[in-house]
C-alpha positions in Angstrom: -20.5 -10.2 -5.0 -18.1 -8.3 -3.1 -15.6 -6.3 -5.2 -12.1 -6.8 -4.2 -8.7 -5.6 -5.8 -5.1 -6.5 -4.9 -2.4 -4.5 -3.3 -4.3 -1.4 -2.4 -7.7 -2.7 -1.6 -9.9 -0.3 -3.8 -13.6 -1.2 -3.3 -16.9 0.0 -4.7 -17.7 2.2 -1.6 -16.2 5.3 -2.8 -15.9 8.6 -1.1 -15.1 12.3 -1.4 -16.6 13.1 -4.8 -16.6 16.5 -6.5 -19.8 18.2 -7.1 -18.5 19.2 -10.6 -17.6 15.8 -11.6 -18.3 14.9 -15.3 -21.2 12.5 -16.0 -20.6 9.3 -17.9 -20.0 9.9 -21.5 -21.6 6.7 -22.9 -18.7 5.7 -24.8 -16.4 3.0 -23.8 -12.8 3.5 -22.2 -11.5 6.5 -20.3 -12.7 9.7 -21.8 -10.6 12.7 -22.3 -11.0 16.3 -23.5 -9.8 17.2 -27.1 -6.1 17.0 -27.3 -3.3 14.6 -28.2 -3.1 11.3 -26.2 -0.7 12.7 -23.6 -2.1 16.3 -23.4 -6.0 15.8 -22.9 -7.5 16.4 -19.6 -9.5 13.3 -18.2 -13.2 13.4 -17.8 -13.2 11.8 -14.4 -16.6 10.5 -13.0 -16.7 10.7 -9.3 -20.1 8.9 -9.1 -20.5 6.6 -6.1 -23.6 4.9 -7.6 -22.8 1.5 -9.0 -25.7 -0.1 -11.0 -26.1 -3.8 -11.0 -24.5 -3.9 -14.5 -21.6 -2.0 -13.0 -21.2 -4.3 -10.3 -21.2 -7.3 -12.7 -18.6 -5.6 -14.8 -16.2 -4.7 -11.9 -16.7 -8.1 -10.1 -15.2 -9.7 -13.4 -12.5 -7.2 -13.5 -11.6 -8.0 -9.8 -11.7 -11.7 -10.5 -9.1 -11.4 -13.3 -7.1 -9.2 -10.7 -7.3 -11.8 -8.0 -5.7 -14.2 -10.6 -3.0 -11.7 -11.5 -4.1 -11.5 -15.0 -3.4 -7.7 -15.2 -2.9 -7.2 -18.9 -6.3 -9.2 -19.6 -8.1 -7.3 -16.9 -6.8 -3.9 -18.4 -8.0 -4.9 -21.9 -11.5 -5.8 -20.6 -11.8 -2.7 -18.6 -10.9 -0.4 -21.4 -13.9 -1.9 -23.3 -16.2 -0.8 -20.7 -18.0 2.6 -20.2 -16.4 4.6 -17.4 -19.5 5.6 -15.4 -18.1 5.4 -11.9 -15.2 6.3 -9.8 -14.6 2.7 -9.3 -13.8 2.3 -13.1 -11.3 4.9 -12.9 -9.5 3.7 -9.9 -9.2 0.3 -11.1 -7.8 1.6 -14.5 -5.2 3.8 -12.7 -4.2 0.7 -10.5 -4.0 -1.7 -13.5 -1.8 0.7 -15.3 0.7 0.3 -12.4 0.4 -3.3 -12.5 1.7 -3.5 -16.0 4.7 -1.1 -15.3 3.1 2.0 -16.7 3.9 4.0 -13.5 4.0 7.4 -14.9 0.6 6.7 -16.6 -0.7 5.4 -13.5 0.5 8.5 -11.5 -1.1 10.7 -14.0 -4.6 9.1 -13.8 -4.5 8.8 -9.9 -3.7 12.5 -9.7 -6.5 13.4 -12.0 -8.9 11.3 -9.7 -7.5 13.1 -6.7 -7.9 16.6 -8.1 -11.5 15.9 -9.2 -12.7 13.7 -6.4 -10.3 13.9 -3.5 -11.3 10.3 -2.3 -9.2 8.4 0.1 -9.0 5.7 -2.4 -7.3 7.9 -5.0 -5.0 9.2 -2.4 -4.2 5.7 -1.2 -3.4 4.4 -4.8 -1.3 7.6 -5.6 0.6 6.9 -2.3 1.2 3.4 -3.5 2.7 4.6 -6.8 5.0 6.9 -5.1 6.3 4.0 -3.1 6.9 2.1 -6.1 8.8 5.0 -7.7 10.9 5.3 -4.6 9.3 8.7 -3.7 9.0 7.7 -0.1 8.4 11.1 1.6 5.5 12.1 -0.8 4.2 8.7 -0.4 4.0 9.2 3.4 2.2 12.5 2.9 -0.3 11.0 0.6 -1.0 7.9 2.7 -1.3 10.0 5.8 -4.1 12.1 4.1 -5.6 9.0 2.9 -5.8 7.6 6.5 -7.2 10.9 7.8 -10.2 10.3 5.6 -10.4 6.5 6.3 -8.7 5.8 9.8 -10.0 2.4 10.0 -8.9 1.2 6.7 -6.4 -1.6 7.3 -4.7 -1.5 3.8 -3.9 2.3 4.0 -2.4 1.9 7.5 -0.5 -1.2 6.4 1.0 0.5 3.2 1.6 3.8 5.4 3.5 1.7 7.8 5.7 0.1 5.1 6.5 3.5 3.6 7.4 4.6 7.2 9.6 1.7 7.5 11.4 2.6 4.1 12.2 6.1 5.6 13.7 4.6 8.8 10.8 5.7 11.0 10.3 2.4 12.6 8.6 3.6 15.8 5.8 5.1 14.1 5.8 2.3 11.5 5.3 -0.2 14.2 2.2 1.7 15.5 0.5 2.0 12.3 1.3 -1.7 11.5 0.0 -3.0 14.7 -3.2 -1.0 14.2 -3.3 -2.7 10.6 -2.8 -6.0 12.1 -5.6 -5.6 14.5 -8.2 -4.1 11.9 -7.3 -6.8 9.3 -7.6 -9.6 11.9 -4.1 -10.8 11.6 -3.6 -10.8 8.0 -0.2 -12.6 7.2 1.3 -9.9 5.1 0.7 -7.4 7.6 2.0 -9.5 10.3 5.3 -9.8 8.4 5.5 -6.1 8.0 4.6 -5.7 11.7 7.3 -8.1 12.9 9.9 -6.4 10.6 9.0 -2.9 12.1 9.4 -4.3 15.7 12.5 -5.9 15.0 14.1 -2.9 13.3 12.9 -0.7 16.1 13.7 -3.0 19.2 15.7 -6.1 18.2 15.0 -9.5 19.6 13.5 -8.1 22.9 11.0 -6.4 21.0 10.0 -9.5 19.1 9.6 -11.4 22.2 7.4 -8.9 23.5 5.2 -8.9 20.4 5.3 -12.8 20.5 3.7 -12.7 23.9 1.0 -10.3 22.9 -0.3 -11.7 19.8 1.4 -15.3 19.5 3.8 -15.9 16.8 5.5 -18.9 15.6 9.3 -19.2 14.8 8.2 -19.3 11.1 6.4 -15.9 11.5 9.4 -14.3 13.2 11.9 -15.6 10.6 9.8 -14.3 7.7 9.6 -11.0 9.6 13.4 -10.8 10.2 13.9 -11.5 6.5 11.7 -8.7 5.7 13.7 -6.4 8.2 17.1 -7.5 6.5 15.8 -6.5 3.1 14.5 -3.2 4.4 17.8 -2.4 6.1 20.1 -3.7 3.5 21.8 -6.1 6.1 21.5 -9.6 6.8 20.9 -9.7 10.8 21.3 -13.4 10.9 24.9 -13.0 9.7 25.6 -10.1 12.0 24.4 -11.6 15.3 27.8 -10.5 16.9 28.2 -7.2 15.2 28.0 -3.7 16.4 24.6 -3.4 14.8 23.1 -6.2 16.7 24.7 -5.3 20.0 23.3 -1.7 19.6 19.7 -3.1 18.8 19.8 -5.4 21.8 21.0 -2.7 24.2 18.2 -0.4 22.7 15.5 -2.9 23.1 16.3 -3.4 26.8 15.6 0.4 27.4 12.2 1.1 28.7 9.7 2.3 26.1 8.6 6.0 26.3 5.0 7.0 26.3 3.9 3.4 25.7 5.6 3.3 22.4 8.7 1.3 21.3 12.1 2.9 21.9 13.5 5.2 19.3 14.7 3.5 16.1 18.3 2.8 15.1 18.6 3.7 11.5 21.3 1.4 9.9 20.5 1.2 6.4 22.4 3.0 3.6 20.8 4.4 0.6 22.3 2.2 -2.0 21.5 -0.9 -0.1 17.9 0.2 0.3 17.4 1.0 -3.2 18.9 -2.6 -4.2 16.5 -4.3 -1.9 13.5 -3.0 -3.7 14.0 -4.2 -7.2 11.7 -7.1 -6.8 7.9 -6.6 -7.7 6.3 -4.0 -5.1 3.1 -6.3 -4.3 5.4 -8.4 -2.4 6.1 -5.4 -0.1 3.0 -3.5 0.1 0.5 -5.7 1.7 -1.7 -7.5 -0.7 -5.1 -6.9 0.6 -7.0 -9.8 -0.8 -4.2 -12.5 -1.3 -1.9 -13.9 1.3 0.6 -16.3 0.0 
């Protein structure tokens, strides 16, 4: 069975392991060196070798995560022996899913320090998006992309973070790449439409529609995403100065084969308010599209 995870797409194919990684402890749960609960050093195992019993264990955890049973999945995982990096990655992700973001960040950083895998960099980048540390998230996701440039989940999450930073032209590039790599996954498509709209208005959307084929429903969902990102309702601002600027900009020829330069229209407070809902609705869910 293929192991799958939601949100950040961590799989069993693990990369970038440290030669000094600590071997499995034989005990259950994540192991730490001596010290208090919050002060010990994690004994991260960077092993890429997944034995048959590991695959069965991880598939069961993944199935619970697919059903959004994050608390149950966490409890089951902590009863296992953490013999592979895949166990550690899932643990860090699940901690984030149950709103333990500081704890999740701590574990992901430990995995990055020990293994420097693209999965750990990706996971840490997602945590930084959730914590509204957008620039750090972009840096981490860019590093993850350099290790796994054909990973659609990383490109999608990087594109989303770039949109949050108002860098719509670059976001459109990353999201178009993610869309093609994922063979048109709906969550990525929505992000892509939002990036094109924020960067070039209706003219850019029409161009995209001709290229990849979009229904009016697809476009409406993408525009709603754009409205949330920008902190404005474009549907209610059709005659506003913002819309006229976007429309005028979209009619300008693109430079170097890219979309025209972005118009940054969001305010900090509106941007923050628009991200109070759970982050999985924002960062593309790699295994479930609803």
